[in-house]
All heavy atoms as a GROMACS GRO file, in nm:
protein
  601
    1MET      N    1  -2.722   1.726  -3.270
    1MET     CA    2  -2.621   1.716  -3.170
    1MET      C    3  -2.484   1.714  -3.235
    1MET      O    4  -2.465   1.654  -3.337
    1MET     CB    5  -2.639   1.586  -3.092
    1MET     CG    6  -2.664   1.610  -2.946
    1MET     SD    7  -2.625   1.465  -2.852
    1MET     CE    8  -2.787   1.401  -2.826
    2ARG      N    9  -2.393   1.778  -3.172
    2ARG     CA   10  -2.258   1.788  -3.224
    2ARG      C   11  -2.169   1.683  -3.156
    2ARG      O   12  -2.171   1.668  -3.036
    2ARG     CB   13  -2.205   1.927  -3.194
    2ARG     CG   14  -2.071   1.953  -3.253
    2ARG     CD   15  -2.021   2.083  -3.204
    2ARG     NE   16  -2.023   2.179  -3.312
    2ARG     CZ   17  -1.975   2.301  -3.303
    2ARG    NH1   18  -1.927   2.342  -3.188
    2ARG    NH2   19  -1.977   2.381  -3.404
    3LYS      N   20  -2.096   1.610  -3.238
    3LYS     CA   21  -2.006   1.509  -3.183
    3LYS      C   22  -1.880   1.579  -3.133
    3LYS      O   23  -1.816   1.653  -3.207
    3LYS     CB   24  -1.971   1.408  -3.290
    3LYS     CG   25  -1.887   1.295  -3.239
    3LYS     CD   26  -1.862   1.193  -3.348
    3LYS     CE   27  -1.776   1.083  -3.294
    3LYS     NZ   28  -1.748   0.983  -3.395
    4THR      N   29  -1.849   1.557  -3.008
    4THR     CA   30  -1.729   1.618  -2.953
    4THR      C   31  -1.617   1.516  -2.952
    4THR      O   32  -1.636   1.399  -2.921
    4THR     CB   33  -1.751   1.670  -2.810
    4THR    OG1   34  -1.793   1.560  -2.729
    4THR    CG2   35  -1.856   1.780  -2.808
    5GLU      N   36  -1.502   1.562  -2.989
    5GLU     CA   37  -1.385   1.476  -2.995
    5GLU      C   38  -1.303   1.499  -2.869
    5GLU      O   39  -1.277   1.612  -2.830
    5GLU     CB   40  -1.302   1.512  -3.119
    5GLU     CG   41  -1.190   1.417  -3.145
    5GLU     CD   42  -1.119   1.452  -3.275
    5GLU    OE1   43  -1.187   1.490  -3.372
    5GLU    OE2   44  -0.996   1.442  -3.276
    6THR      N   45  -1.264   1.390  -2.805
    6THR     CA   46  -1.180   1.403  -2.688
    6THR      C   47  -1.037   1.373  -2.728
    6THR      O   48  -1.009   1.274  -2.795
    6THR     CB   49  -1.223   1.307  -2.576
    6THR    OG1   50  -1.219   1.175  -2.627
    6THR    CG2   51  -1.363   1.340  -2.527
    7ARG      N   52  -0.950   1.459  -2.688
    7ARG     CA   53  -0.808   1.443  -2.718
    7ARG      C   54  -0.729   1.452  -2.590
    7ARG      O   55  -0.767   1.523  -2.498
    7ARG     CB   56  -0.759   1.552  -2.813
    7ARG     CG   57  -0.814   1.540  -2.951
    7ARG     CD   58  -0.751   1.642  -3.039
    7ARG     NE   59  -0.808   1.633  -3.172
    7ARG     CZ   60  -0.759   1.693  -3.276
    7ARG    NH1   61  -0.653   1.770  -3.263
    7ARG    NH2   62  -0.815   1.679  -3.393
    8THR      N   63  -0.620   1.382  -2.587
    8THR     CA   64  -0.530   1.393  -2.474
    8THR      C   65  -0.454   1.525  -2.487
    8THR      O   66  -0.397   1.554  -2.593
    8THR     CB   67  -0.429   1.276  -2.475
    8THR    OG1   68  -0.502   1.154  -2.476
    8THR    CG2   69  -0.339   1.282  -2.354
    9PRO      N   70  -0.455   1.604  -2.380
    9PRO     CA   71  -0.381   1.730  -2.388
    9PRO      C   72  -0.234   1.704  -2.420
    9PRO      O   73  -0.175   1.607  -2.375
    9PRO     CB   74  -0.395   1.789  -2.247
    9PRO     CG   75  -0.516   1.723  -2.191
    9PRO     CD   76  -0.522   1.588  -2.253
   10ARG      N   77  -0.178   1.792  -2.500
   10ARG     CA   78  -0.040   1.775  -2.545
   10ARG      C   79   0.059   1.768  -2.428
   10ARG      O   80   0.160   1.700  -2.436
   10ARG     CB   81  -0.004   1.890  -2.638
   10ARG     CG   82   0.127   1.868  -2.708
   10ARG     CD   83   0.141   1.965  -2.826
   10ARG     NE   84   0.254   1.933  -2.904
   10ARG     CZ   85   0.257   1.846  -3.004
   10ARG    NH1   86   0.147   1.783  -3.036
   10ARG    NH2   87   0.366   1.823  -3.072
   11ALA      N   88   0.028   1.835  -2.318
   11ALA     CA   89   0.119   1.835  -2.203
   11ALA      C   90   0.140   1.694  -2.149
   11ALA      O   91   0.245   1.663  -2.093
   11ALA     CB   92   0.064   1.925  -2.093
   12PHE      N   93   0.042   1.607  -2.166
   12PHE     CA   94   0.055   1.472  -2.114
   12PHE      C   95   0.129   1.379  -2.210
   12PHE      O   96   0.158   1.266  -2.176
   12PHE     CB   97  -0.081   1.414  -2.081
   12PHE     CG   98  -0.146   1.481  -1.964
   12PHE    CD1   99  -0.263   1.551  -1.979
   12PHE    CD2  100  -0.088   1.474  -1.838
   12PHE    CE1  101  -0.322   1.613  -1.870
   12PHE    CE2  102  -0.146   1.536  -1.729
   12PHE     CZ  103  -0.265   1.606  -1.746
   13LEU      N  104   0.158   1.424  -2.328
   13LEU     CA  105   0.226   1.339  -2.424
   13LEU      C  106   0.378   1.344  -2.412
   13LEU      O  107   0.446   1.254  -2.460
   13LEU     CB  108   0.185   1.378  -2.566
   13LEU     CG  109   0.037   1.358  -2.600
   13LEU    CD1  110   0.009   1.406  -2.740
   13LEU    CD2  111  -0.001   1.211  -2.584
   14ASP      N  112   0.430   1.446  -2.349
   14ASP     CA  113   0.574   1.454  -2.337
   14ASP      C  114   0.623   1.372  -2.217
   14ASP      O  115   0.546   1.330  -2.133
   14ASP     CB  116   0.623   1.599  -2.331
   14ASP     CG  117   0.579   1.671  -2.205
   14ASP    OD1  118   0.507   1.610  -2.125
   14ASP    OD2  119   0.616   1.788  -2.189
   15ALA      N  120   0.750   1.350  -2.211
   15ALA     CA  121   0.809   1.265  -2.107
   15ALA      C  122   0.787   1.324  -1.968
   15ALA      O  123   0.764   1.250  -1.872
   15ALA     CB  124   0.958   1.247  -2.133
   16THR      N  125   0.793   1.455  -1.955
   16THR     CA  126   0.774   1.518  -1.826
   16THR      C  127   0.634   1.491  -1.773
   16THR      O  128   0.616   1.457  -1.656
   16THR     CB  129   0.798   1.670  -1.835
   16THR    OG1  130   0.931   1.691  -1.885
   16THR    CG2  131   0.785   1.737  -1.701
   17GLY      N  132   0.536   1.504  -1.858
   17GLY     CA  133   0.398   1.478  -1.818
   17GLY      C  134   0.376   1.334  -1.778
   17GLY      O  135   0.309   1.304  -1.678
   18VAL      N  136   0.434   1.243  -1.853
   18VAL     CA  137   0.421   1.100  -1.821
   18VAL      C  138   0.489   1.071  -1.688
   18VAL      O  139   0.435   0.998  -1.604
   18VAL     CB  140   0.480   1.014  -1.935
   18VAL    CG1  141   0.488   0.868  -1.893
   18VAL    CG2  142   0.397   1.030  -2.061
   19ASN      N  143   0.607   1.126  -1.668
   19ASN     CA  144   0.678   1.105  -1.541
   19ASN      C  145   0.598   1.160  -1.423
   19ASN      O  146   0.595   1.099  -1.317
   19ASN     CB  147   0.817   1.169  -1.545
   19ASN     CG  148   0.914   1.085  -1.625
   19ASN    OD1  149   0.897   0.964  -1.636
   19ASN    ND2  150   1.015   1.149  -1.681
   20LEU      N  151   0.536   1.275  -1.441
   20LEU     CA  152   0.455   1.331  -1.333
   20LEU      C  153   0.338   1.239  -1.300
   20LEU      O  154   0.307   1.217  -1.182
   20LEU     CB  155   0.404   1.470  -1.371
   20LEU     CG  156   0.508   1.582  -1.375
   20LEU    CD1  157   0.447   1.711  -1.431
   20LEU    CD2  158   0.564   1.606  -1.236
   21LEU      N  159   0.273   1.186  -1.401
   21LEU     CA  160   0.162   1.094  -1.378
   21LEU      C  161   0.208   0.966  -1.310
   21LEU      O  162   0.142   0.916  -1.218
   21LEU     CB  163   0.093   1.060  -1.510
   21LEU     CG  164   0.008   1.171  -1.572
   21LEU    CD1  165  -0.044   1.127  -1.708
   21LEU    CD2  166  -0.107   1.206  -1.481
   22LEU      N  167   0.322   0.912  -1.353
   22LEU     CA  168   0.375   0.792  -1.291
   22LEU      C  169   0.413   0.815  -1.145
   22LEU      O  170   0.383   0.732  -1.058
   22LEU     CB  171   0.497   0.741  -1.368
   22LEU     CG  172   0.467   0.673  -1.501
   22LEU    CD1  173   0.597   0.644  -1.574
   22LEU    CD2  174   0.386   0.547  -1.481
   23ASN      N  175   0.476   0.928  -1.118
   23ASN     CA  176   0.513   0.959  -0.981
   23ASN      C  177   0.391   0.976  -0.892
   23ASN      O  178   0.389   0.932  -0.777
   23ASN     CB  179   0.601   1.085  -0.976
   23ASN     CG  180   0.741   1.058  -1.025
   23ASN    OD1  181   0.788   0.945  -1.022
   23ASN    ND2  182   0.808   1.162  -1.071
   24GLU      N  183   0.288   1.039  -0.946
   24GLU     CA  184   0.164   1.056  -0.869
   24GLU      C  185   0.100   0.921  -0.841
   24GLU      O  186   0.053   0.894  -0.730
   24GLU     CB  187   0.068   1.146  -0.946
   24GLU     CG  188  -0.057   1.180  -0.868
   24GLU     CD  189  -0.147   1.276  -0.944
   24GLU    OE1  190  -0.097   1.360  -1.019
   24GLU    OE2  191  -0.269   1.264  -0.926
   25ALA      N  192   0.100   0.832  -0.939
   25ALA     CA  193   0.043   0.698  -0.920
   25ALA      C  194   0.124   0.620  -0.816
   25ALA      O  195   0.067   0.550  -0.732
   25ALA     CB  196   0.040   0.624  -1.052
   26ARG      N  197   0.255   0.633  -0.821
   26ARG     CA  198   0.341   0.565  -0.722
   26ARG      C  199   0.313   0.616  -0.581
   26ARG      O  200   0.306   0.538  -0.486
   26ARG     CB  201   0.488   0.586  -0.757
   26ARG     CG  202   0.534   0.505  -0.874
   26ARG     CD  203   0.684   0.525  -0.898
   26ARG     NE  204   0.724   0.465  -1.023
   26ARG     CZ  205   0.773   0.531  -1.128
   26ARG    NH1  206   0.791   0.662  -1.122
   26ARG    NH2  207   0.805   0.467  -1.238
   27MET      N  208   0.300   0.746  -0.567
   27MET     CA  209   0.272   0.804  -0.436
   27MET      C  210   0.136   0.758  -0.383
   27MET      O  211   0.121   0.728  -0.265
   27MET     CB  212   0.281   0.957  -0.440
   27MET     CG  213   0.422   1.011  -0.456
   27MET     SD  214   0.539   0.949  -0.332
   27MET     CE  215   0.470   1.016  -0.184
   28ASP      N  216   0.037   0.751  -0.470
   28ASP     CA  217  -0.095   0.702  -0.429
   28ASP      C  218  -0.085   0.557  -0.382
   28ASP      O  219  -0.146   0.519  -0.283
   28ASP     CB  220  -0.195   0.712  -0.544
   28ASP     CG  221  -0.242   0.854  -0.569
   28ASP    OD1  222  -0.222   0.942  -0.481
   28ASP    OD2  223  -0.298   0.878  -0.678
   29GLU      N  224  -0.008   0.477  -0.454
   29GLU     CA  225   0.011   0.337  -0.415
   29GLU      C  226   0.081   0.327  -0.280
   29GLU      O  227   0.043   0.247  -0.195
   29GLU     CB  228   0.093   0.264  -0.522
   29GLU     CG  229   0.122   0.120  -0.490
   29GLU     CD  230  -0.001   0.031  -0.492
   29GLU    OE1  231  -0.104   0.071  -0.548
   29GLU    OE2  232   0.006  -0.079  -0.434
   30ARG      N  233   0.183   0.408  -0.259
   30ARG     CA  234   0.255   0.407  -0.130
   30ARG      C  235   0.163   0.448  -0.016
   30ARG      O  236   0.168   0.389   0.092
   30ARG     CB  237   0.376   0.500  -0.136
   30ARG     CG  238   0.487   0.444  -0.222
   30ARG     CD  239   0.604   0.538  -0.229
   30ARG     NE  240   0.703   0.487  -0.322
   30ARG     CZ  241   0.789   0.561  -0.389
   30ARG    NH1  242   0.790   0.691  -0.373
   30ARG    NH2  243   0.874   0.505  -0.472
   31ARG      N  244   0.081   0.550  -0.040
   31ARG     CA  245  -0.014   0.593   0.064
   31ARG      C  246  -0.111   0.480   0.097
   31ARG      O  247  -0.142   0.455   0.213
   31ARG     CB  248  -0.090   0.716   0.019
   31ARG     CG  249  -0.009   0.843   0.024
   31ARG     CD  250  -0.095   0.966  -0.011
   31ARG     NE  251  -0.010   1.074  -0.053
   31ARG     CZ  252   0.009   1.111  -0.180
   31ARG    NH1  253  -0.057   1.052  -0.277
   31ARG    NH2  254   0.090   1.210  -0.209
   32GLY      N  255  -0.159   0.413  -0.005
   32GLY     CA  256  -0.250   0.301   0.017
   32GLY      C  257  -0.184   0.189   0.096
   32GLY      O  258  -0.244   0.134   0.188
   33CYS      N  259  -0.062   0.156   0.060
   33CYS     CA  260   0.012   0.052   0.132
   33CYS      C  261   0.037   0.093   0.277
   33CYS      O  262   0.026   0.010   0.368
   33CYS     CB  263   0.146   0.023   0.063
   33CYS     SG  264   0.128  -0.065  -0.093
   34ALA      N  265   0.070   0.218   0.298
   34ALA     CA  266   0.093   0.267   0.434
   34ALA      C  267  -0.035   0.258   0.517
   34ALA      O  268  -0.031   0.219   0.635
   34ALA     CB  269   0.145   0.410   0.432
   35ASP      N  270  -0.149   0.290   0.458
   35ASP     CA  271  -0.276   0.280   0.528
   35ASP      C  272  -0.306   0.135   0.568
   35ASP      O  273  -0.348   0.107   0.680
   35ASP     CB  274  -0.391   0.334   0.442
   35ASP     CG  275  -0.389   0.485   0.430
   35ASP    OD1  276  -0.322   0.552   0.511
   35ASP    OD2  277  -0.456   0.536   0.337
   36VAL      N  278  -0.283   0.043   0.475
   36VAL     CA  279  -0.308  -0.099   0.502
   36VAL      C  280  -0.214  -0.148   0.612
   36VAL      O  281  -0.256  -0.218   0.705
   36VAL     CB  282  -0.290  -0.183   0.374
   36VAL    CG1  283  -0.288  -0.332   0.404
   36VAL    CG2  284  -0.400  -0.151   0.275
   37PHE      N  285  -0.089  -0.110   0.604
   37PHE     CA  286   0.010  -0.155   0.702
   37PHE      C  287  -0.021  -0.098   0.840
   37PHE      O  288  -0.014  -0.169   0.941
   37PHE     CB  289   0.151  -0.115   0.658
   37PHE     CG  290   0.259  -0.185   0.735
   37PHE    CD1  291   0.280  -0.320   0.719
   37PHE    CD2  292   0.337  -0.114   0.823
   37PHE    CE1  293   0.380  -0.385   0.791
   37PHE    CE2  294   0.437  -0.178   0.895
   37PHE     CZ  295   0.458  -0.313   0.880
   38ALA      N  296  -0.060   0.029   0.846
   38ALA     CA  297  -0.095   0.091   0.975
   38ALA      C  298  -0.216   0.022   1.036
   38ALA      O  299  -0.220  -0.003   1.158
   38ALA     CB  300  -0.122   0.240   0.955
   39ALA      N  301  -0.314  -0.012   0.955
   39ALA     CA  302  -0.432  -0.082   1.006
   39ALA      C  303  -0.394  -0.220   1.058
   39ALA      O  304  -0.445  -0.265   1.162
   39ALA     CB  305  -0.538  -0.093   0.896
   40ARG      N  306  -0.304  -0.287   0.988
   40ARG     CA  307  -0.258  -0.420   1.032
   40ARG      C  308  -0.186  -0.409   1.167
   40ARG      O  309  -0.209  -0.491   1.257
   40ARG     CB  310  -0.166  -0.480   0.927
   40ARG     CG  311  -0.119  -0.620   0.961
   40ARG     CD  312  -0.035  -0.678   0.850
   40ARG     NE  313  -0.123  -0.729   0.746
   40ARG     CZ  314  -0.079  -0.784   0.634
   40ARG    NH1  315   0.051  -0.792   0.610
   40ARG    NH2  316  -0.162  -0.831   0.545
   41LEU      N  317  -0.102  -0.308   1.182
   41LEU     CA  318  -0.032  -0.289   1.309
   41LEU      C  319  -0.130  -0.258   1.422
   41LEU      O  320  -0.113  -0.307   1.534
   41LEU     CB  321   0.071  -0.176   1.296
   41LEU     CG  322   0.195  -0.206   1.214
   41LEU    CD1  323   0.280  -0.080   1.201
   41LEU    CD2  324   0.275  -0.320   1.276
   42GLU      N  325  -0.231  -0.179   1.392
   42GLU     CA  326  -0.331  -0.146   1.494
   42GLU      C  327  -0.406  -0.272   1.538
   42GLU      O  328  -0.429  -0.292   1.658
   42GLU     CB  329  -0.430  -0.042   1.439
   42GLU     CG  330  -0.533   0.004   1.538
   42GLU     CD  331  -0.475   0.072   1.662
   42GLU    OE1  332  -0.370   0.138   1.650
   42GLU    OE2  333  -0.536   0.058   1.770
   43ARG      N  334  -0.443  -0.358   1.443
   43ARG     CA  335  -0.510  -0.483   1.479
   43ARG      C  336  -0.420  -0.572   1.564
   43ARG      O  337  -0.465  -0.635   1.660
   43ARG     CB  338  -0.553  -0.559   1.353
   43ARG     CG  339  -0.676  -0.502   1.287
   43ARG     CD  340  -0.734  -0.594   1.182
   43ARG     NE  341  -0.640  -0.643   1.083
   43ARG     CZ  342  -0.606  -0.578   0.971
   43ARG    NH1  343  -0.660  -0.462   0.943
   43ARG    NH2  344  -0.518  -0.631   0.888
   44LEU      N  345  -0.291  -0.576   1.531
   44LEU     CA  346  -0.196  -0.654   1.611
   44LEU      C  347  -0.186  -0.599   1.753
   44LEU      O  348  -0.186  -0.676   1.850
   44LEU     CB  349  -0.057  -0.652   1.546
   44LEU     CG  350  -0.037  -0.745   1.429
   44LEU    CD1  351   0.096  -0.716   1.360
   44LEU    CD2  352  -0.042  -0.890   1.474
   45ALA      N  353  -0.177  -0.468   1.765
   45ALA     CA  354  -0.169  -0.406   1.897
   45ALA      C  355  -0.294  -0.438   1.980
   45ALA      O  356  -0.284  -0.470   2.099
   45ALA     CB  357  -0.150  -0.256   1.884
   46LEU      N  358  -0.409  -0.431   1.916
   46LEU     CA  359  -0.533  -0.464   1.987
   46LEU      C  360  -0.534  -0.610   2.030
   46LEU      O  361  -0.578  -0.644   2.141
   46LEU     CB  362  -0.654  -0.433   1.899
   46LEU     CG  363  -0.685  -0.285   1.878
   46LEU    CD1  364  -0.794  -0.268   1.772
   46LEU    CD2  365  -0.727  -0.220   2.009
   47HIS      N  366  -0.487  -0.697   1.942
   47HIS     CA  367  -0.482  -0.840   1.975
   47HIS      C  368  -0.386  -0.865   2.092
   47HIS      O  369  -0.419  -0.941   2.185
   47HIS     CB  370  -0.438  -0.920   1.852
   47HIS     CG  371  -0.428  -1.066   1.877
   47HIS    ND1  372  -0.538  -1.148   1.882
   47HIS    CD2  373  -0.321  -1.146   1.900
   47HIS    CE1  374  -0.499  -1.273   1.907
   47HIS    NE2  375  -0.367  -1.273   1.917
   48ILE      N  376  -0.270  -0.802   2.088
   48ILE     CA  377  -0.170  -0.821   2.193
   48ILE      C  378  -0.223  -0.771   2.328
   48ILE      O  379  -0.214  -0.840   2.429
   48ILE     CB  380  -0.038  -0.751   2.156
   48ILE    CG1  381   0.029  -0.827   2.040
   48ILE    CG2  382   0.057  -0.742   2.275
   48ILE    CD1  383   0.144  -0.752   1.974
   49THR      N  384  -0.278  -0.651   2.328
   49THR     CA  385  -0.328  -0.597   2.455
   49THR      C  386  -0.456  -0.666   2.500
   49THR      O  387  -0.474  -0.691   2.620
   49THR     CB  388  -0.351  -0.444   2.446
   49THR    OG1  389  -0.442  -0.417   2.339
   49THR    CG2  390  -0.220  -0.370   2.423
   50GLY      N  391  -0.545  -0.696   2.406
   50GLY     CA  392  -0.671  -0.761   2.443
   50GLY      C  393  -0.653  -0.899   2.500
   50GLY      O  394  -0.726  -0.942   2.590
   51ASN      N  395  -0.554  -0.970   2.450
   51ASN     CA  396  -0.526  -1.106   2.498
   51ASN      C  397  -0.414  -1.106   2.601
   51ASN      O  398  -0.371  -1.215   2.644
   51ASN     CB  399  -0.491  -1.198   2.382
   51ASN     CG  400  -0.609  -1.222   2.292
   51ASN    OD1  401  -0.717  -1.259   2.340
   51ASN    ND2  402  -0.593  -1.200   2.164
   52ARG      N  403  -0.366  -0.990   2.635
   52ARG     CA  404  -0.261  -0.973   2.737
   52ARG      C  405  -0.142  -1.067   2.711
   52ARG      O  406  -0.096  -1.139   2.799
   52ARG     CB  407  -0.317  -0.995   2.876
   52ARG     CG  408  -0.420  -0.892   2.911
   52ARG     CD  409  -0.469  -0.909   3.050
   52ARG     NE  410  -0.566  -0.803   3.078
   52ARG     CZ  411  -0.644  -0.801   3.181
   52ARG    NH1  412  -0.637  -0.897   3.270
   52ARG    NH2  413  -0.729  -0.703   3.200
   53LEU      N  414  -0.097  -1.062   2.587
   53LEU     CA  415   0.017  -1.146   2.550
   53LEU      C  416   0.144  -1.096   2.616
   53LEU      O  417   0.166  -0.975   2.627
   53LEU     CB  418   0.037  -1.147   2.398
   53LEU     CG  419  -0.076  -1.204   2.312
   53LEU    CD1  420  -0.035  -1.201   2.166
   53LEU    CD2  421  -0.114  -1.344   2.355
   54GLY      N  422   0.227  -1.188   2.655
   54GLY     CA  423   0.358  -1.153   2.709
   54GLY      C  424   0.451  -1.114   2.597
   54GLY      O  425   0.419  -1.127   2.478
   55SER      N  426   0.568  -1.067   2.635
   55SER     CA  427   0.662  -1.019   2.535
   55SER      C  428   0.706  -1.128   2.438
   55SER      O  429   0.719  -1.104   2.317
   55SER     CB  430   0.784  -0.956   2.603
   55SER     OG  431   0.848  -1.051   2.686
   56ILE      N  432   0.726  -1.250   2.487
   56ILE     CA  433   0.770  -1.358   2.399
   56ILE      C  434   0.659  -1.396   2.301
   56ILE      O  435   0.683  -1.412   2.180
   56ILE     CB  436   0.814  -1.481   2.482
   56ILE    CG1  437   0.940  -1.444   2.560
   56ILE    CG2  438   0.839  -1.602   2.393
   56ILE    CD1  439   0.986  -1.549   2.659
   57ASP      N  440   0.535  -1.405   2.349
   57ASP     CA  441   0.423  -1.437   2.261
   57ASP      C  442   0.398  -1.325   2.159
   57ASP      O  443   0.369  -1.352   2.042
   57ASP     CB  444   0.296  -1.462   2.343
   57ASP     CG  445   0.304  -1.590   2.424
   57ASP    OD1  446   0.375  -1.683   2.381
   57ASP    OD2  447   0.239  -1.596   2.530
   58ALA      N  448   0.410  -1.201   2.205
   58ALA     CA  449   0.390  -1.088   2.113
   58ALA      C  450   0.497  -1.088   2.005
   58ALA      O  451   0.468  -1.064   1.887
   58ALA     CB  452   0.393  -0.956   2.191
   59ALA      N  453   0.622  -1.116   2.044
   59ALA     CA  454   0.731  -1.120   1.946
   59ALA      C  455   0.708  -1.232   1.846
   59ALA      O  456   0.732  -1.215   1.725
   59ALA     CB  457   0.865  -1.138   2.018
   60GLU      N  458   0.662  -1.347   1.892
   60GLU     CA  459   0.634  -1.459   1.801
   60GLU      C  460   0.522  -1.424   1.705
   60GLU      O  461   0.528  -1.456   1.585
   60GLU     CB  462   0.600  -1.585   1.881
   60GLU     CG  463   0.586  -1.708   1.796
   60GLU     CD  464   0.714  -1.745   1.723
   60GLU    OE1  465   0.824  -1.721   1.774
   60GLU    OE2  466   0.702  -1.799   1.610
   61LEU      N  467   0.420  -1.358   1.754
   61LEU     CA  468   0.310  -1.313   1.668
   61LEU      C  469   0.362  -1.218   1.561
   61LEU      O  470   0.327  -1.230   1.444
   61LEU     CB  471   0.202  -1.245   1.752
   61LEU     CG  472   0.085  -1.184   1.676
   61LEU    CD1  473   0.006  -1.291   1.602
   61LEU    CD2  474  -0.005  -1.106   1.770
   62LEU      N  475   0.446  -1.124   1.600
   62LEU     CA  476   0.504  -1.030   1.504
   62LEU      C  477   0.589  -1.102   1.399
   62LEU      O  478   0.584  -1.068   1.280
   62LEU     CB  479   0.588  -0.924   1.576
   62LEU     CG  480   0.509  -0.826   1.663
   62LEU    CD1  481   0.604  -0.738   1.743
   62LEU    CD2  482   0.417  -0.742   1.578
   63ARG      N  483   0.663  -1.203   1.441
   63ARG     CA  484   0.742  -1.281   1.345
   63ARG      C  485   0.653  -1.353   1.244
   63ARG      O  486   0.681  -1.356   1.124
   63ARG     CB  487   0.830  -1.381   1.417
   63ARG     CG  488   0.952  -1.321   1.483
   63ARG     CD  489   1.043  -1.430   1.539
   63ARG     NE  490   1.142  -1.369   1.625
   63ARG     CZ  491   1.135  -1.364   1.759
   63ARG    NH1  492   1.035  -1.421   1.822
   63ARG    NH2  493   1.229  -1.304   1.828
   64ASP      N  494   0.544  -1.411   1.295
   64ASP     CA  495   0.451  -1.481   1.206
   64ASP      C  496   0.390  -1.386   1.104
   64ASP      O  497   0.380  -1.418   0.985
   64ASP     CB  498   0.339  -1.548   1.287
   64ASP     CG  499   0.388  -1.665   1.370
   64ASP    OD1  500   0.500  -1.715   1.345
   64ASP    OD2  501   0.312  -1.707   1.461
   65VAL      N  502   0.350  -1.269   1.150
   65VAL     CA  503   0.289  -1.171   1.060
   65VAL      C  504   0.392  -1.121   0.959
   65VAL      O  505   0.362  -1.106   0.840
   65VAL     CB  506   0.226  -1.054   1.140
   65VAL    CG1  507   0.184  -0.942   1.048
   65VAL    CG2  508   0.109  -1.105   1.222
   66ALA      N  509   0.514  -1.099   1.004
   66ALA     CA  510   0.621  -1.055   0.913
   66ALA      C  511   0.644  -1.160   0.804
   66ALA      O  512   0.661  -1.126   0.686
   66ALA     CB  513   0.749  -1.028   0.990
   67GLN      N  514   0.643  -1.286   0.842
   67GLN     CA  515   0.662  -1.394   0.743
   67GLN      C  516   0.547  -1.396   0.643
   67GLN      O  517   0.568  -1.411   0.523
   67GLN     CB  518   0.672  -1.529   0.815
   67GLN     CG  519   0.705  -1.643   0.721
   67GLN     CD  520   0.841  -1.626   0.656
   67GLN    OE1  521   0.939  -1.599   0.723
   67GLN    NE2  522   0.846  -1.640   0.526
   68ARG      N  523   0.423  -1.376   0.690
   68ARG     CA  524   0.308  -1.372   0.598
   68ARG      C  525   0.319  -1.254   0.502
   68ARG      O  526   0.288  -1.268   0.384
   68ARG     CB  527   0.177  -1.362   0.677
   68ARG     CG  528   0.123  -1.498   0.712
   68ARG     CD  529  -0.015  -1.487   0.772
   68ARG     NE  530   0.005  -1.476   0.917
   68ARG     CZ  531  -0.069  -1.405   0.998
   68ARG    NH1  532  -0.171  -1.338   0.954
   68ARG    NH2  533  -0.044  -1.401   1.127
   69ILE      N  534   0.365  -1.140   0.552
   69ILE     CA  535   0.381  -1.022   0.465
   69ILE      C  536   0.486  -1.051   0.358
   69ILE      O  537   0.466  -1.019   0.241
   69ILE     CB  538   0.419  -0.898   0.549
   69ILE    CG1  539   0.301  -0.855   0.635
   69ILE    CG2  540   0.463  -0.783   0.459
   69ILE    CD1  541   0.335  -0.749   0.739
   70GLN      N  542   0.597  -1.111   0.397
   70GLN     CA  543   0.701  -1.145   0.300
   70GLN      C  544   0.650  -1.245   0.196
   70GLN      O  545   0.678  -1.231   0.077
   70GLN     CB  546   0.824  -1.201   0.371
   70GLN     CG  547   0.903  -1.096   0.445
   70GLN     CD  548   1.019  -1.154   0.522
   70GLN    OE1  549   1.018  -1.271   0.560
   70GLN    NE2  550   1.120  -1.072   0.547
   71ASN      N  551   0.576  -1.344   0.240
   71ASN     CA  552   0.520  -1.442   0.145
   71ASN      C  553   0.423  -1.376   0.047
   71ASN      O  554   0.426  -1.404  -0.073
   71ASN     CB  555   0.450  -1.554   0.220
   71ASN     CG  556   0.546  -1.644   0.296
   71ASN    OD1  557   0.666  -1.644   0.269
   71ASN    ND2  558   0.495  -1.717   0.392
   72ASP      N  559   0.337  -1.289   0.099
   72ASP     CA  560   0.244  -1.217   0.012
   72ASP      C  561   0.318  -1.132  -0.090
   72ASP      O  562   0.279  -1.126  -0.207
   72ASP     CB  563   0.150  -1.127   0.094
   72ASP     CG  564   0.050  -1.207   0.176
   72ASP    OD1  565   0.036  -1.328   0.153
   72ASP    OD2  566  -0.012  -1.147   0.266
   73ALA      N  567   0.425  -1.066  -0.047
   73ALA     CA  568   0.501  -0.980  -0.138
   73ALA      C  569   0.568  -1.063  -0.246
   73ALA      O  570   0.573  -1.021  -0.363
   73ALA     CB  571   0.607  -0.902  -0.058
   74GLN      N  572   0.618  -1.180  -0.214
   74GLN     CA  573   0.684  -1.264  -0.313
   74GLN      C  574   0.584  -1.322  -0.412
   74GLN      O  575   0.615  -1.337  -0.530
   74GLN     CB  576   0.760  -1.377  -0.245
   74GLN     CG  577   0.883  -1.328  -0.172
   74GLN     CD  578   0.953  -1.437  -0.093
   74GLN    OE1  579   0.908  -1.551  -0.088
   74GLN    NE2  580   1.063  -1.402  -0.029
   75GLU      N  581   0.463  -1.352  -0.367
   75GLU     CA  582   0.361  -1.405  -0.457
   75GLU      C  583   0.312  -1.302  -0.557
   75GLU      O  584   0.273  -1.336  -0.668
   75GLU     CB  585   0.242  -1.458  -0.375
   75GLU     CG  586   0.273  -1.586  -0.302
   75GLU     CD  587   0.157  -1.631  -0.214
   75GLU    OE1  588   0.049  -1.569  -0.220
   75GLU    OE2  589   0.176  -1.728  -0.139
   76SER      N  590   0.314  -1.176  -0.519
   76SER     CA  591   0.262  -1.072  -0.607
   76SER      C  592   0.363  -1.026  -0.711
   76SER      O  593   0.331  -0.950  -0.799
   76SER     CB  594   0.213  -0.952  -0.526
   76SER     OG  595   0.322  -0.889  -0.461
   77CYS      N  596   0.487  -1.072  -0.702
   77CYS     CA  597   0.589  -1.033  -0.799
   77CYS      C  598   0.585  -1.120  -0.920
   77CYS      O  599   0.542  -1.226  -0.927
   77CYS     CB  600   0.728  -1.039  -0.736
   77CYS     SG  601   0.751  -0.919  -0.605
   0.00000   0.00000   0.00000
């Protein structure tokens, strides 16, 4: 059996290649965050309509969720 050597292609060693990889990773992360956020909004909408919350209760629920999101974001930094 022949031992094969794996090498990183030279295109990925230059700054342009690294920047492209970083930008792609950032976009993937943003897409993932957007998916999570959209799902959270959908669950909130279902909760609001399913429980027939009034506008004041719905607004308070949104404020509570916004505060939890901000707290989560600060903890992850």
